[in-house]
Each structure stands twice: as structure tokens, then as C-alpha cells.
A tleap script that builds the chain and sets N, CA, C and O, in Angstrom:
source leaprc.protein.ff14SB
mol = sequence {
  NMET LYS LEU GLN TRP PHE LYS LYS ALA GLY
  TRP ILE TYR ILE PRO THR SER PHE ALA GLY
  ILE VAL ILE THR ALA GLY ILE LEU PHE PHE
  CYS VAL THR VAL PHE ILE ALA ILE ASP ARG
  ASN SER HIE SER VAL SER ASP THR LEU TYR
  GLY ILE PHE PRO TYR PHE ALA SER ALA ILE
  THR ILE LEU PHE TRP ILE ALA SER HIE THR
  ALA ALA HIE THR SER ASP PRO CGLN
}
set mol.1.N position { -27.343 -7.332 -3.990 }
set mol.1.CA position { -26.403 -7.250 -3.358 }
set mol.1.C position { -25.361 -7.307 -4.544 }
set mol.1.O position { -25.380 -8.256 -5.327 }
set mol.2.N position { -24.431 -6.250 -4.668 }
set mol.2.CA position { -23.311 -6.441 -5.728 }
set mol.2.C position { -22.189 -7.125 -5.073 }
set mol.2.O position { -21.966 -7.133 -3.862 }
set mol.3.N position { -21.468 -7.728 -6.047 }
set mol.3.CA position { -19.968 -8.304 -5.383 }
set mol.3.C position { -18.937 -7.407 -5.086 }
set mol.3.O position { -18.594 -6.483 -5.824 }
set mol.4.N position { -18.545 -7.628 -4.221 }
set mol.4.CA position { -17.246 -6.769 -3.904 }
set mol.4.C position { -16.202 -7.279 -3.593 }
set mol.4.O position { -15.867 -7.577 -2.447 }
set mol.5.N position { -15.436 -7.468 -4.814 }
set mol.5.CA position { -14.240 -8.395 -4.420 }
set mol.5.C position { -12.988 -7.447 -4.286 }
set mol.5.O position { -11.939 -7.817 -3.757 }
set mol.6.N position { -13.199 -6.152 -4.828 }
set mol.6.CA position { -12.175 -5.180 -4.924 }
set mol.6.C position { -12.614 -4.170 -4.434 }
set mol.6.O position { -13.830 -3.979 -4.393 }
set mol.7.N position { -11.615 -3.174 -3.885 }
set mol.7.CA position { -11.682 -2.104 -3.769 }
set mol.7.C position { -10.724 -0.974 -4.466 }
set mol.7.O position { -9.510 -1.132 -4.595 }
set mol.8.N position { -11.349 0.046 -4.843 }
set mol.8.CA position { -10.628 1.014 -5.492 }
set mol.8.C position { -9.788 2.072 -4.741 }
set mol.8.O position { -10.357 2.972 -4.123 }
set mol.9.N position { -8.497 1.979 -4.784 }
set mol.9.CA position { -7.691 2.887 -4.163 }
set mol.9.C position { -6.788 3.624 -5.118 }
set mol.9.O position { -5.639 3.237 -5.332 }
set mol.10.N position { -7.372 4.812 -5.758 }
set mol.10.CA position { -6.443 5.471 -6.563 }
set mol.10.C position { -6.519 4.942 -8.067 }
set mol.10.O position { -7.606 4.939 -8.644 }
set mol.11.N position { -5.592 4.583 -8.570 }
set mol.11.CA position { -5.652 4.103 -9.745 }
set mol.11.C position { -5.500 2.559 -9.713 }
set mol.11.O position { -5.382 1.888 -10.739 }
set mol.12.N position { -5.512 2.066 -8.501 }
set mol.12.CA position { -5.222 0.312 -8.458 }
set mol.12.C position { -6.513 0.035 -7.957 }
set mol.12.O position { -7.393 0.862 -7.719 }
set mol.13.N position { -6.569 -1.420 -7.789 }
set mol.13.CA position { -7.656 -2.197 -7.026 }
set mol.13.C position { -7.086 -3.050 -6.018 }
set mol.13.O position { -6.083 -3.683 -6.349 }
set mol.14.N position { -7.486 -3.173 -4.972 }
set mol.14.CA position { -7.125 -4.011 -3.713 }
set mol.14.C position { -7.966 -5.073 -3.583 }
set mol.14.O position { -9.176 -4.872 -3.683 }
set mol.15.N position { -7.561 -6.126 -3.385 }
set mol.15.CA position { -8.732 -7.185 -3.326 }
set mol.15.C position { -9.104 -7.240 -1.806 }
set mol.15.O position { -8.226 -7.089 -0.957 }
set mol.16.N position { -10.284 -7.438 -1.504 }
set mol.16.CA position { -11.243 -7.224 -0.193 }
set mol.16.C position { -11.624 -8.584 0.132 }
set mol.16.O position { -12.115 -8.729 1.252 }
set mol.17.N position { -11.504 -9.653 -0.628 }
set mol.17.CA position { -12.417 -10.655 -0.366 }
set mol.17.C position { -11.773 -12.314 -0.795 }
set mol.17.O position { -10.913 -12.383 -1.674 }
set mol.18.N position { -12.068 -13.067 -0.384 }
set mol.18.CA position { -11.246 -14.152 -0.965 }
set mol.18.C position { -11.243 -14.512 -2.513 }
set mol.18.O position { -10.207 -14.900 -3.052 }
set mol.19.N position { -12.317 -14.385 -3.139 }
set mol.19.CA position { -12.315 -14.428 -4.689 }
set mol.19.C position { -11.561 -13.583 -5.328 }
set mol.19.O position { -10.990 -13.935 -6.361 }
set mol.20.N position { -11.418 -12.194 -4.769 }
set mol.20.CA position { -10.326 -10.978 -5.127 }
set mol.20.C position { -8.896 -11.658 -5.233 }
set mol.20.O position { -8.176 -11.609 -6.230 }
set mol.21.N position { -8.563 -12.396 -3.863 }
set mol.21.CA position { -7.341 -12.373 -3.686 }
set mol.21.C position { -7.039 -13.891 -4.633 }
set mol.21.O position { -6.127 -13.859 -5.458 }
set mol.22.N position { -7.607 -14.791 -4.507 }
set mol.22.CA position { -7.451 -15.669 -5.408 }
set mol.22.C position { -7.449 -15.469 -6.822 }
set mol.22.O position { -6.671 -16.220 -7.410 }
set mol.23.N position { -8.104 -14.661 -7.551 }
set mol.23.CA position { -7.959 -14.181 -8.978 }
set mol.23.C position { -6.482 -13.565 -9.233 }
set mol.23.O position { -5.801 -13.867 -10.212 }
set mol.24.N position { -6.044 -12.581 -8.133 }
set mol.24.CA position { -5.091 -11.830 -8.110 }
set mol.24.C position { -4.078 -12.738 -8.045 }
set mol.24.O position { -3.227 -12.689 -8.934 }
set mol.25.N position { -3.967 -13.724 -7.007 }
set mol.25.CA position { -2.898 -14.663 -7.291 }
set mol.25.C position { -2.653 -15.450 -8.292 }
set mol.25.O position { -1.486 -15.744 -8.549 }
set mol.26.N position { -3.794 -15.983 -9.109 }
set mol.26.CA position { -3.611 -16.628 -10.221 }
set mol.26.C position { -3.094 -15.787 -11.363 }
set mol.26.O position { -2.340 -16.230 -12.230 }
set mol.27.N position { -3.529 -14.589 -11.315 }
set mol.27.CA position { -2.834 -13.579 -12.297 }
set mol.27.C position { -1.422 -13.560 -12.169 }
set mol.27.O position { -0.704 -13.585 -13.169 }
set mol.28.N position { -0.931 -13.513 -10.925 }
set mol.28.CA position { 0.582 -13.185 -10.808 }
set mol.28.C position { 1.272 -14.482 -11.005 }
set mol.28.O position { 2.401 -14.537 -11.494 }
set mol.29.N position { 0.577 -15.565 -10.613 }
set mol.29.CA position { 1.371 -16.912 -10.828 }
set mol.29.C position { 1.530 -17.156 -12.365 }
set mol.29.O position { 2.611 -17.474 -12.862 }
set mol.30.N position { 0.480 -16.999 -13.021 }
set mol.30.CA position { 0.641 -17.021 -14.289 }
set mol.30.C position { 1.460 -16.210 -15.178 }
set mol.30.O position { 1.769 -16.638 -16.290 }
set mol.31.N position { 1.895 -14.870 -14.690 }
set mol.31.CA position { 2.857 -14.161 -15.114 }
set mol.31.C position { 4.394 -14.351 -14.531 }
set mol.31.O position { 5.502 -14.063 -14.982 }
set mol.32.N position { 4.001 -14.878 -13.501 }
set mol.32.CA position { 5.775 -15.540 -13.286 }
set mol.32.C position { 5.780 -16.656 -14.182 }
set mol.32.O position { 6.597 -16.530 -15.094 }
set mol.33.N position { 5.225 -17.529 -14.189 }
set mol.33.CA position { 5.132 -18.743 -15.052 }
set mol.33.C position { 5.563 -18.528 -16.499 }
set mol.33.O position { 6.185 -19.403 -17.101 }
set mol.34.N position { 5.165 -17.122 -17.172 }
set mol.34.CA position { 5.171 -17.055 -18.558 }
set mol.34.C position { 6.506 -16.342 -18.538 }
set mol.34.O position { 7.190 -16.491 -19.550 }
set mol.35.N position { 7.066 -15.486 -17.425 }
set mol.35.CA position { 8.211 -15.018 -17.295 }
set mol.35.C position { 9.343 -15.910 -17.185 }
set mol.35.O position { 10.359 -15.662 -17.834 }
set mol.36.N position { 9.296 -16.632 -16.648 }
set mol.36.CA position { 10.079 -17.833 -16.523 }
set mol.36.C position { 10.399 -18.607 -17.837 }
set mol.36.O position { 11.528 -18.558 -18.325 }
set mol.37.N position { 9.430 -19.293 -18.379 }
set mol.37.CA position { 9.261 -19.781 -19.747 }
set mol.37.C position { 9.921 -18.932 -20.845 }
set mol.37.O position { 10.700 -19.462 -21.638 }
set mol.38.N position { 9.665 -17.806 -20.897 }
set mol.38.CA position { 10.091 -16.806 -21.977 }
set mol.38.C position { 11.634 -16.572 -21.764 }
set mol.38.O position { 12.396 -16.680 -22.724 }
set mol.39.N position { 12.077 -16.264 -20.556 }
set mol.39.CA position { 13.438 -16.166 -19.928 }
set mol.39.C position { 13.999 -17.060 -20.441 }
set mol.39.O position { 15.120 -16.801 -20.877 }
set mol.40.N position { 13.579 -18.179 -20.573 }
set mol.40.CA position { 14.843 -19.311 -20.607 }
set mol.40.C position { 15.249 -19.548 -22.007 }
set mol.40.O position { 16.299 -20.083 -22.362 }
set mol.41.N position { 14.438 -19.156 -22.659 }
set mol.41.CA position { 15.109 -19.071 -24.392 }
set mol.41.C position { 15.522 -17.810 -24.673 }
set mol.41.O position { 16.206 -17.872 -25.694 }
set mol.42.N position { 15.425 -16.401 -24.168 }
set mol.42.CA position { 16.036 -15.175 -24.633 }
set mol.42.C position { 17.409 -15.233 -24.419 }
set mol.42.O position { 17.993 -15.952 -23.607 }
set mol.43.N position { 17.871 -14.457 -25.173 }
set mol.43.CA position { 19.189 -13.803 -25.565 }
set mol.43.C position { 19.562 -12.591 -24.935 }
set mol.43.O position { 20.722 -12.308 -24.636 }
set mol.44.N position { 18.509 -11.833 -24.724 }
set mol.44.CA position { 18.818 -10.210 -24.154 }
set mol.44.C position { 17.568 -10.136 -23.322 }
set mol.44.O position { 16.629 -10.931 -23.365 }
set mol.45.N position { 17.702 -8.911 -22.442 }
set mol.45.CA position { 16.655 -8.535 -21.652 }
set mol.45.C position { 15.670 -7.899 -22.744 }
set mol.45.O position { 14.592 -7.614 -22.223 }
set mol.46.N position { 15.726 -7.618 -24.005 }
set mol.46.CA position { 14.860 -7.285 -25.060 }
set mol.46.C position { 13.989 -8.016 -25.619 }
set mol.46.O position { 12.883 -7.712 -26.065 }
set mol.47.N position { 14.751 -9.417 -25.566 }
set mol.47.CA position { 14.085 -10.609 -26.113 }
set mol.47.C position { 12.807 -11.102 -25.025 }
set mol.47.O position { 11.779 -11.644 -25.431 }
set mol.48.N position { 13.097 -10.792 -23.537 }
set mol.48.CA position { 12.360 -11.123 -22.771 }
set mol.48.C position { 11.069 -10.360 -22.765 }
set mol.48.O position { 9.912 -10.778 -22.804 }
set mol.49.N position { 11.651 -8.867 -22.696 }
set mol.49.CA position { 10.393 -7.788 -22.585 }
set mol.49.C position { 9.413 -8.240 -23.719 }
set mol.49.O position { 8.254 -8.630 -23.578 }
set mol.50.N position { 10.238 -8.083 -25.046 }
set mol.50.CA position { 9.286 -8.338 -26.120 }
set mol.50.C position { 8.389 -9.828 -26.211 }
set mol.50.O position { 7.497 -10.057 -27.028 }
set mol.51.N position { 8.817 -10.629 -25.292 }
set mol.51.CA position { 8.239 -11.711 -25.160 }
set mol.51.C position { 6.799 -11.994 -24.275 }
set mol.51.O position { 5.732 -12.561 -24.511 }
set mol.52.N position { 7.464 -11.190 -22.998 }
set mol.52.CA position { 6.328 -11.137 -21.878 }
set mol.52.C position { 5.231 -10.267 -22.265 }
set mol.52.O position { 4.071 -10.574 -21.986 }
set mol.53.N position { 5.573 -9.025 -22.994 }
set mol.53.CA position { 4.408 -8.010 -23.114 }
set mol.53.C position { 3.096 -8.423 -23.320 }
set mol.53.O position { 2.127 -8.014 -22.680 }
set mol.54.N position { 3.073 -9.446 -24.448 }
set mol.54.CA position { 1.544 -9.682 -24.889 }
set mol.54.C position { 0.742 -10.440 -23.708 }
set mol.54.O position { -0.448 -10.285 -23.431 }
set mol.55.N position { 1.509 -11.145 -23.188 }
set mol.55.CA position { 0.651 -12.175 -21.902 }
set mol.55.C position { 0.642 -11.020 -20.920 }
set mol.55.O position { -0.499 -10.777 -20.528 }
set mol.56.N position { 1.526 -10.284 -20.437 }
set mol.56.CA position { 1.436 -9.424 -19.439 }
set mol.56.C position { 0.228 -8.459 -19.605 }
set mol.56.O position { -0.608 -8.348 -18.709 }
set mol.57.N position { 0.160 -7.826 -20.667 }
set mol.57.CA position { -0.822 -6.796 -21.017 }
set mol.57.C position { -2.169 -7.610 -20.938 }
set mol.57.O position { -3.046 -7.050 -20.280 }
set mol.58.N position { -2.445 -8.652 -21.407 }
set mol.58.CA position { -3.830 -9.349 -21.273 }
set mol.58.C position { -4.057 -9.547 -20.130 }
set mol.58.O position { -5.053 -9.134 -19.538 }
set mol.59.N position { -2.983 -10.341 -19.561 }
set mol.59.CA position { -3.536 -10.798 -18.126 }
set mol.59.C position { -3.779 -9.466 -17.291 }
set mol.59.O position { -4.717 -9.633 -16.512 }
set mol.60.N position { -3.272 -8.312 -17.222 }
set mol.60.CA position { -3.502 -7.141 -16.493 }
set mol.60.C position { -4.965 -6.608 -16.809 }
set mol.60.O position { -5.798 -6.298 -15.957 }
set mol.61.N position { -5.115 -6.561 -18.071 }
set mol.61.CA position { -6.380 -6.210 -18.895 }
set mol.61.C position { -7.403 -6.695 -18.055 }
set mol.61.O position { -8.225 -5.989 -17.470 }
set mol.62.N position { -7.311 -8.144 -18.008 }
set mol.62.CA position { -8.336 -8.980 -17.560 }
set mol.62.C position { -8.466 -8.872 -16.276 }
set mol.62.O position { -9.643 -8.889 -15.918 }
set mol.63.N position { -7.587 -8.751 -15.324 }
set mol.63.CA position { -7.790 -8.544 -13.849 }
set mol.63.C position { -7.957 -7.164 -13.645 }
set mol.63.O position { -8.179 -6.928 -12.457 }
set mol.64.N position { -7.931 -6.035 -14.450 }
set mol.64.CA position { -8.574 -4.800 -14.416 }
set mol.64.C position { -9.765 -4.795 -14.440 }
set mol.64.O position { -10.491 -4.390 -13.532 }
set mol.65.N position { -10.217 -5.390 -15.821 }
set mol.65.CA position { -11.770 -5.427 -15.980 }
set mol.65.C position { -12.528 -6.054 -14.993 }
set mol.65.O position { -13.527 -5.468 -14.576 }
set mol.66.N position { -12.133 -7.467 -14.421 }
set mol.66.CA position { -12.869 -8.092 -13.388 }
set mol.66.C position { -12.856 -6.906 -12.276 }
set mol.66.O position { -13.897 -6.513 -11.750 }
set mol.67.N position { -11.550 -6.366 -11.963 }
set mol.67.CA position { -11.569 -5.707 -10.864 }
set mol.67.C position { -12.548 -4.416 -10.500 }
set mol.67.O position { -13.022 -3.995 -9.445 }
set mol.68.N position { -12.637 -3.897 -12.191 }
set mol.68.CA position { -13.483 -2.764 -12.028 }
set mol.68.C position { -15.105 -2.969 -12.074 }
set mol.68.O position { -15.925 -2.078 -11.851 }
set mol.69.N position { -15.349 -4.098 -12.352 }
set mol.69.CA position { -16.794 -4.837 -12.549 }
set mol.69.C position { -16.925 -5.532 -10.905 }
set mol.69.O position { -17.947 -6.172 -10.655 }
set mol.70.N position { -16.263 -5.434 -10.233 }
set mol.70.CA position { -16.531 -5.958 -8.577 }
set mol.70.C position { -15.952 -5.479 -7.537 }
set mol.70.O position { -15.667 -6.049 -6.484 }
set mol.71.N position { -15.734 -4.099 -7.956 }
set mol.71.CA position { -15.216 -3.221 -6.983 }
set mol.71.C position { -16.258 -2.444 -6.146 }
set mol.71.O position { -17.420 -2.286 -6.522 }
set mol.72.N position { -15.795 -2.004 -5.068 }
set mol.72.CA position { -16.920 -1.325 -4.032 }
set mol.72.C position { -16.381 0.327 -4.251 }
set mol.72.O position { -15.414 0.761 -3.625 }
set mol.73.N position { -17.073 1.063 -5.122 }
set mol.73.CA position { -16.984 2.315 -5.264 }
set mol.73.C position { -17.422 3.246 -4.084 }
set mol.73.O position { -18.336 2.953 -3.313 }
set mol.74.N position { -16.728 4.329 -4.018 }
set mol.74.CA position { -17.311 5.334 -2.696 }
set mol.74.C position { -18.639 6.062 -3.042 }
set mol.74.O position { -19.105 6.878 -2.246 }
set mol.75.N position { -19.215 5.798 -4.144 }
set mol.75.CA position { -20.470 6.372 -4.185 }
set mol.75.C position { -21.796 5.447 -4.334 }
set mol.75.O position { -22.949 5.772 -4.617 }
set mol.76.N position { -21.164 4.039 -4.013 }
set mol.76.CA position { -22.208 2.931 -3.654 }
set mol.76.C position { -22.558 3.303 -2.458 }
set mol.76.O position { -21.800 3.718 -1.581 }
set mol.77.N position { -23.973 3.133 -2.380 }
set mol.77.CA position { -24.697 2.945 -1.020 }
set mol.77.C position { -24.300 1.756 -0.569 }
set mol.77.O position { -23.939 0.808 -1.265 }
set mol.78.N position { -24.378 1.811 0.821 }
set mol.78.CA position { -23.992 0.610 1.660 }
set mol.78.C position { -25.048 0.084 2.602 }
set mol.78.O position { -24.808 -0.890 3.316 }
savepdb mol mol.pdb
quit
């Protein structure tokens, strides 16, 4: 049986299990924490955007990779 933590809905993945929700919540918590830490020392909006970009891009890429490998696809037999 294949792990099915996420369900593909167009271009995004929706968590369908407790593990998927925990991973998504962890990534969101990480992104909020990074935003607060970087925004505290930024002098402008562009400083904040340049500061958070590498962290957000990495976190979202990791989330997308996990979701794509644990998603239920429409072509999978059930």
C-alpha cells in the first residue's frame, strides 16, 4: 500500500492525512518564524523579500517534493 498523505488538486497538493497536516503546519510555522526574524532587522520591504526568499523557496520545494511522492494520483488503482 502506498503512502497517501496528500491529494493532487490542480497545481497544488492538499493534505489528506494527519502526517500531511503536520508536515504542512511545520513548514508554515518555519516560514512565519523566518519572516518575523528577518523582518525584525529589515529596513525596507525589499530587504525582507530578499531575506526570506531563500528560506521560503527551499521550504516550499521540500514540501512540494514530499507531497508529490506521497500523493494519491487519479491514475492510481484503489
